[in-house]
SEKOL-524711 format. One line per 2 residues: number of its first residue (from 0); their letters; for each residue x, y, z of N, C-alpha, C. Coordinates in Angstrom, 2 decimals, padded with zeros to 5 digits. Each point is the difference from the previous one (the first is absolute). Layout:
REM residues N
NUM	a	X,Y,Z,X,Y,Z,X,Y,Z | ...
//
This chain:
REM residues 170
0	mn	020.35,-034.27,002.50,-001.44,000.19,-000.01,-000.67,-001.33,000.39 | -000.91,000.04,000.94,-000.66,-001.22,000.44,-001.20,-000.33,-000.91
2	ky	-000.57,-001.18,000.22,-001.11,-000.45,-000.85,-001.22,000.92,000.10 | -000.26,000.56,001.16,-001.12,000.92,000.17,000.18,001.23,-000.87
4	qe	001.20,000.58,000.02,000.26,001.19,-000.80,-000.10,-000.30,-001.50 | 000.54,-001.15,-000.42,-000.08,-000.40,-001.41,-001.45,-000.19,-000.41
6	sr	-000.79,-000.66,000.85,-001.41,-000.23,-000.29,-000.77,001.31,-000.10 | 000.33,000.94,000.89,-000.68,001.30,-000.01,000.32,000.78,-001.28
8	it	001.27,-000.03,-000.43,000.39,000.68,-001.23,-000.71,-000.62,-001.20 | -000.05,-001.32,-000.06,-000.68,-000.69,-001.10,-001.48,000.32,000.00
10	tt	-000.63,-000.03,001.15,-001.43,000.31,000.09,-000.27,001.43,-000.43 | 000.80,000.93,000.47,-000.17,001.41,-000.38,000.15,000.17,-001.50
12	kl	000.99,-000.64,-000.57,000.22,000.10,-001.45,-001.19,-000.56,-000.77 | -000.52,-001.13,000.43,-001.17,-000.59,-000.65,-001.22,000.92,000.09
14	vy	-000.17,000.66,001.13,-001.12,000.93,000.16,000.17,001.19,-000.95 | 001.23,000.52,-000.10,000.25,001.10,-000.94,-000.29,-000.44,-001.44
16	ia	000.45,-001.18,-000.36,-000.24,-000.50,-001.36,-001.48,-000.13,-000.26 | -000.75,-000.57,000.94,-001.45,-000.16,-000.17,-000.69,001.36,-000.14
18	ll	000.41,000.95,000.82,-000.57,001.35,-000.08,000.30,000.64,-001.36 | 001.21,-000.16,-000.47,000.38,000.59,-001.28,-000.70,-000.69,-001.18
20	va	-000.23,-001.29,000.10,-000.77,-000.70,-001.04,-001.44,000.53,000.00 | -000.56,000.23,001.19,-001.35,000.57,000.08,-000.04,001.39,-000.63
22	ls	001.04,000.80,000.23,000.07,001.32,-000.65,000.16,-000.14,-001.51 | 000.69,-001.04,-000.44,000.10,-000.27,-001.45,-001.37,-000.28,-000.59
24	fi	-000.83,-000.71,000.76,-001.35,-000.28,-000.48,-000.77,001.31,-000.19 | 000.10,000.89,000.97,-000.68,001.29,-000.12,000.54,000.74,-001.22
26	gs	001.33,000.00,-000.16,000.60,000.64,-001.17,-000.41,-000.64,-001.31 | -000.28,-001.30,000.04,-000.40,-000.70,-001.23,-001.36,000.47,-000.51
28	li	-000.75,000.62,000.87,-001.32,000.52,-000.39,000.09,001.41,-000.58 | 001.16,000.62,000.13,000.23,001.35,-000.56,000.74,-000.18,-001.31
30	ki	-000.75,-000.16,-001.06,000.58,-000.34,-001.31,000.32,001.25,-000.81 | 001.11,-000.06,-000.71,000.40,001.07,-000.91,-000.45,-000.36,-001.41
32	qg	000.25,-001.26,-000.38,-000.46,-000.52,-001.30,000.05,-001.52,000.06 | -001.10,-000.65,-000.25,-000.02,-001.47,000.00,000.50,-000.56,001.31
34	ti	001.13,-000.74,-000.09,000.57,-000.57,001.22,001.16,000.83,000.54 | 000.12,001.21,-000.46,001.01,000.91,000.54,-000.68,000.77,001.13
36	al	000.52,-000.20,001.22,-000.66,000.57,001.18,001.04,000.45,001.02 | -000.49,000.46,001.12,000.88,000.44,001.09,000.22,-001.13,001.01
38	ds	000.20,-001.19,-000.53,000.17,-001.19,000.82,001.43,-000.27,000.44 | 000.98,000.56,-000.69,001.39,-000.36,000.30,000.68,000.92,001.02
40	mp	-000.63,001.11,000.35,000.60,000.90,000.98,000.35,-000.73,001.31 | -000.90,-000.81,000.56,000.38,-000.72,001.22,001.18,-000.96,-000.20
42	gf	000.12,-000.57,-001.20,001.14,-000.88,-000.29,001.31,000.76,-000.04 | 000.00,001.16,-000.67,001.21,000.82,-000.02,000.34,000.49,001.41
44	fa	-001.01,000.35,000.77,000.22,000.42,001.38,000.59,-001.15,000.81 | -000.55,-001.20,-000.15,000.50,-001.17,000.73,001.45,-000.30,-000.33
46	al	000.39,000.22,-001.26,001.40,-000.23,-000.40,000.94,000.93,000.77 | -000.47,001.18,000.33,000.81,000.95,000.76,-000.11,-000.24,001.50
48	fl	-001.21,-000.19,000.48,-000.28,-000.09,001.43,000.37,-001.36,000.60 | -000.27,-001.07,-000.73,000.30,-001.34,000.50,001.27,-000.53,-000.66
50	dp	-000.14,-000.47,-001.23,001.13,-000.49,-000.78,-000.47,-000.25,-001.43 | 000.93,-000.10,-000.96,-000.39,-000.17,-001.41,-000.86,-001.24,-000.28
52	is	000.24,-001.09,000.69,-000.78,-001.21,-000.24,-001.44,000.19,000.46 | -000.19,000.60,001.16,-001.37,000.28,000.48,-000.70,000.96,-000.95
54	ga	000.72,001.00,-000.48,-000.57,000.93,-000.97,-000.45,-000.70,-001.27 | 000.83,-000.92,-000.49,-000.34,-000.75,-001.21,-001.26,-000.84,000.22
56	lv	-000.12,-000.60,001.17,-001.18,-000.80,000.33,-001.25,000.87,000.03 | 000.07,001.12,000.69,-001.16,000.91,000.10,-000.41,000.51,-001.37
58	as	000.98,000.42,-000.81,-000.31,000.54,-001.33,-000.59,-001.07,-000.92 | 000.54,-001.21,000.06,-000.52,-001.09,-000.83,-001.44,-000.32,000.36
60	lg	-000.27,-000.10,001.28,-001.38,-000.25,000.44,-000.90,001.17,-000.37 | 000.54,001.21,000.09,-000.76,001.19,-000.39,-000.42,-000.06,-001.46
62	hl	000.93,-000.42,-000.88,-000.39,-000.09,-001.41,-001.06,-001.09,-000.21 | 000.16,-001.12,000.67,-001.02,-001.06,-000.14,-001.37,000.49,000.45
64	lt	-000.04,000.80,001.04,-001.27,000.56,000.47,-000.59,000.95,-001.05 | 000.84,000.82,-000.62,-000.48,000.90,-001.05,-000.51,-000.79,-001.19
66	at	000.76,-001.01,-000.41,-000.42,-000.82,-001.14,-001.32,-000.70,000.30 | -000.15,-000.47,001.23,-001.24,-000.68,000.40,-001.18,000.97,-000.02
68	ts	000.19,001.19,000.55,-001.11,000.96,000.03,-000.30,000.56,-001.39 | 000.91,-000.21,-000.93,-000.22,000.46,-001.38,-000.49,-001.13,-000.91
70	gf	000.00,-001.22,000.48,-000.45,-001.14,-000.79,001.07,-000.57,-000.93 | 001.26,000.15,000.33,001.12,-000.51,-000.80,-000.15,000.35,-001.49
72	pl	-000.08,001.28,-000.35,-000.25,000.38,-001.39,001.13,-000.37,-000.97 | 001.20,-000.18,000.50,001.12,-000.35,-000.88,000.30,-001.50,000.01
74	ti	-000.88,-000.79,000.49,000.12,-001.46,000.19,000.76,-000.30,001.29 | -000.29,-001.14,000.56,000.65,-000.41,001.25,001.50,-000.17,-000.23
76	li	000.39,-000.56,-001.14,001.42,-000.20,-000.30,000.77,001.32,000.04 | -000.49,001.01,-000.68,000.70,001.29,-000.03,000.01,000.63,001.39
78	hm	-001.08,-000.13,000.74,-000.02,000.57,001.35,000.95,-000.73,000.94 | 000.23,-001.28,-000.23,000.99,-000.73,000.81,001.41,000.51,-000.33
80	vi	000.26,000.26,-001.28,001.29,000.57,-000.40,000.17,001.39,000.61 | -001.04,000.81,-000.04,000.05,001.34,000.60,000.26,-000.10,001.50
82	ti	-000.60,-000.98,000.65,000.21,-000.21,001.43,001.48,-000.24,000.30 | 000.64,-000.83,-000.82,001.43,-000.30,000.18,000.83,001.26,-000.27
84	im	-000.32,000.70,-001.09,000.71,001.24,-000.33,-000.14,001.02,001.13 | -001.21,000.14,000.52,-000.26,000.95,001.08,000.87,-000.32,001.21
86	gl	000.06,-001.28,000.36,000.83,-000.41,001.13,001.47,000.31,-000.25 | 000.48,-000.27,-001.20,001.40,000.27,-000.33,000.31,001.50,000.05
88	vv	-000.90,000.81,-000.55,000.22,001.45,-000.01,000.08,000.54,001.44 | -000.91,-000.43,000.85,000.00,000.48,001.39,001.24,-000.51,000.73
90	yi	000.38,-001.23,-000.25,001.21,-000.53,000.62,001.23,000.83,-000.41 | 000.14,000.26,-001.30,001.13,000.81,-000.50,-000.05,001.40,000.60
92	fg	-001.19,000.57,000.08,-000.18,001.33,000.63,000.53,-000.02,001.43 | -000.40,-000.99,000.78,000.42,-000.09,001.39,001.51,-000.20,000.15
94	vt	000.57,-000.86,-000.82,001.44,-000.24,000.05,000.76,001.26,-000.43 | -000.49,000.67,-001.05,000.64,001.24,-000.45,-000.02,001.05,001.09
96	yk	-001.11,000.13,000.71,-000.09,000.96,001.10,001.05,-000.31,001.06 | 000.11,-001.26,000.35,000.94,-000.38,001.07,001.45,000.24,-000.43
98	ks	000.30,-000.15,-001.30,001.38,000.12,-000.48,000.36,001.41,-000.47 | -001.01,000.83,-000.29,000.32,001.35,-000.48,-000.80,001.04,000.78
100	ng	-001.08,000.51,-000.61,-000.84,000.97,000.71,-001.41,-000.01,-000.58 | -000.88,000.78,000.61,-001.40,000.00,-000.37,-000.28,000.55,-001.39
102	ii	000.73,001.04,-000.41,-000.24,000.60,-001.31,000.34,-000.99,-001.11 | 001.16,-000.63,000.11,000.40,-000.98,-001.01,-000.97,-001.17,-000.01
104	ac	-000.38,-000.48,001.17,-000.94,-001.11,000.09,-001.34,000.36,-000.64 | -000.48,001.22,000.26,-001.27,000.44,-000.59,000.09,000.06,-001.52
106	ii	001.08,000.56,-000.52,000.16,000.09,-001.46,000.05,-001.39,-000.63 | 000.80,-000.89,000.59,000.10,-001.36,-000.54,-001.35,-000.71,000.11
108	gi	-000.68,000.14,001.13,-001.32,-000.63,000.16,-001.01,000.50,-001.03 | -000.02,001.31,-000.24,-000.95,000.57,-000.97,000.30,-000.49,-001.41
110	vl	001.28,000.02,-000.38,000.37,-000.46,-001.35,-000.31,-001.48,-000.17 | 000.37,-000.82,000.97,-000.25,-001.45,-000.10,-001.49,-000.32,000.01
112	ng	-000.75,000.64,000.91,-001.42,-000.32,000.12,-000.83,000.61,-001.13 | 000.40,001.16,-000.48,-000.74,000.66,-001.07,000.39,-000.52,-001.37
114	ig	001.17,000.40,-000.46,000.45,-000.35,-001.35,000.41,-001.47,-000.08 | 000.78,-000.46,000.98,000.49,-001.38,-000.03,-001.11,-001.04,000.00
116	sa	-001.00,000.20,000.85,-001.12,-000.96,000.05,-000.77,-000.03,-001.31 | -000.27,001.17,-000.56,-000.73,000.06,-001.27,000.80,-000.68,-001.11
118	la	001.32,000.20,-000.01,000.86,-000.65,-000.99,000.01,-001.52,000.17 | 000.03,-000.45,001.23,000.05,-001.44,000.28,-001.31,-000.70,-000.34
120	ia	-001.11,000.68,000.21,-001.31,-000.63,-000.19,-000.46,000.06,-001.45 | 000.39,001.02,-000.74,-000.47,000.18,-001.38,000.18,-001.23,-000.89
122	pi	001.17,-000.66,-000.01,000.13,-001.18,-000.87,-000.90,-001.16,000.44 | -000.24,-000.10,001.30,-000.85,-001.09,000.51,-001.45,000.20,-000.48
124	tt	-000.43,001.26,-000.09,-001.36,000.27,-000.47,-000.18,-000.47,-001.44 | 001.06,000.07,-000.79,-000.06,-000.48,-001.39,-000.09,-001.52,-000.03
126	mv	000.79,-000.67,000.85,-000.01,-001.47,000.04,-001.36,-000.52,000.44 | -000.64,000.70,000.93,-001.29,-000.44,000.51,-001.11,000.35,-000.99
128	gl	000.25,000.99,-000.84,-000.98,000.39,-001.01,-001.03,001.00,000.47 | 000.38,000.88,000.90,-000.93,001.04,000.44,-000.24,000.98,-001.15
130	pl	-001.20,000.56,-000.07,-000.29,000.97,-001.07,000.94,001.20,000.04 | 000.31,000.47,001.18,000.95,001.10,000.16,001.31,-000.64,000.43
132	sg	000.94,-000.14,-000.94,001.23,-000.71,000.31,001.21,000.67,-000.63 | 001.17,-000.49,000.40,001.25,000.48,-000.56,000.23,001.48,000.23
134	ka	000.37,000.70,-001.09,000.31,001.43,000.09,-001.23,000.80,000.44 | -001.17,-000.37,-000.49,-001.22,000.72,000.39,-000.23,-000.11,001.50
136	ff	000.23,-001.19,000.56,-000.14,-000.20,001.44,001.01,000.88,000.73 | 001.25,-000.03,-000.44,001.04,000.79,000.66,-000.37,001.48,000.03
138	ft	-000.34,000.55,-001.16,-000.28,001.44,-000.06,-001.28,000.39,000.73 | -000.94,-000.92,000.11,-001.23,000.27,000.74,000.24,-000.04,001.50
140	mv	000.88,-000.89,000.44,000.18,-000.23,001.43,001.15,000.78,000.64 | 001.01,000.38,-000.77,001.19,000.59,000.61,-000.30,001.31,000.73
142	gp	-000.85,000.84,-000.53,-000.33,001.27,000.67,-000.70,-000.21,001.32 | -001.16,-000.68,000.00,-000.70,-000.21,001.28,000.81,-000.83,001.01
144	lt	000.76,-000.97,-000.51,000.81,-000.83,000.89,001.12,000.82,000.65 | 000.61,000.88,-000.77,001.05,000.86,000.55,-000.60,001.00,000.99
146	la	-001.15,000.56,-000.32,-000.67,000.93,000.91,-000.33,-000.69,001.32 | -000.56,-001.20,-000.07,-000.33,-000.75,001.22,001.27,-000.32,000.78
148	sv	001.08,-000.32,-000.72,001.27,-000.29,000.66,000.51,001.21,000.77 | -000.07,001.16,-000.63,000.43,001.24,000.66,-000.80,000.22,001.28
150	vn	-001.31,-000.11,-000.11,-000.87,000.24,001.17,000.28,-001.02,001.09 | 000.01,-001.29,-000.34,000.21,-001.06,001.00,001.36,000.11,000.67
152	ii	001.04,000.19,-000.78,001.36,000.00,000.55,000.29,001.27,000.80 | -000.38,001.14,-000.52,000.26,001.25,000.72,-000.81,000.04,001.30
154	ma	-001.25,-000.43,-000.04,-000.80,-000.06,001.24,000.66,-000.91,001.02 | 000.44,-001.19,-000.43,000.64,-000.95,000.92,001.25,000.61,000.61
156	yi	000.81,000.65,-000.82,001.24,000.60,000.47,-000.27,001.14,000.99 | -000.95,000.85,-000.32,-000.33,001.13,000.90,-000.55,-000.51,001.33
158	iy	-000.89,-000.96,-000.05,-000.57,-000.56,001.24,001.10,-000.65,000.83 | 000.86,-000.77,-000.66,001.10,-000.64,000.73,000.91,001.03,000.66
160	rt	000.38,001.02,-000.75,000.88,001.04,000.55,-000.66,000.72,001.17 | -001.29,000.29,-000.12,-000.73,000.68,001.07,-000.04,-000.86,001.25
162	in	-000.33,-001.26,-000.15,-000.06,-000.92,001.15,001.39,-000.17,000.60 | 000.99,-000.12,-000.84,001.37,-000.19,000.46,000.51,001.20,000.79
164	kt	-000.30,001.21,-000.47,000.44,001.22,000.67,-000.68,000.19,001.35 | -001.27,-000.30,000.07,-000.77,000.26,001.22,000.01,-001.17,000.97
166	nl	000.56,-001.15,-000.44,000.04,-001.21,000.85,-001.40,-000.38,000.48 | -000.99,000.13,-000.87,-001.38,-000.36,000.37,-000.18,-001.48,000.23
168	ir	000.71,-000.81,-000.78,-000.21,-001.44,000.06,001.37,-000.68,000.14 | -000.01,-001.11,000.68,001.13,-000.93,000.12,000.11,-000.54,001.36
//
């Protein structure tokens, strides 16, 4: 591959990432509860369409956009932790898809992003001293977070499969 081809691939990938981050911003305005929104669908899609690292980047930026448009209600510290968790979940989702299949990747992504994220964040809410913390935080957030995970991940998977089958893009 010559330098022109490498440059074109890199430029195309950057354009896709920028477009998907912009779609994350739009999704960040469609809130389910608090900072739970439809912002991560482009990140999950990017993990399938581009690669897991690009997906993690898009999803992390998507969460930061949602937190910003919500006014960082869980504190900046907790939202930074959520940003890291979001990136890890999308990365694992993308790697799982590449190594197994879409159904397994979707199930793992939903469990990690819904239940796993709520479990990981609950103890931090106690340390920070939020009024809704610990077990109360977990039980309040796990339902909406899992619902948003189902919607974001299934939409990303369906869109990816549709584009992949029809060869619309690439």
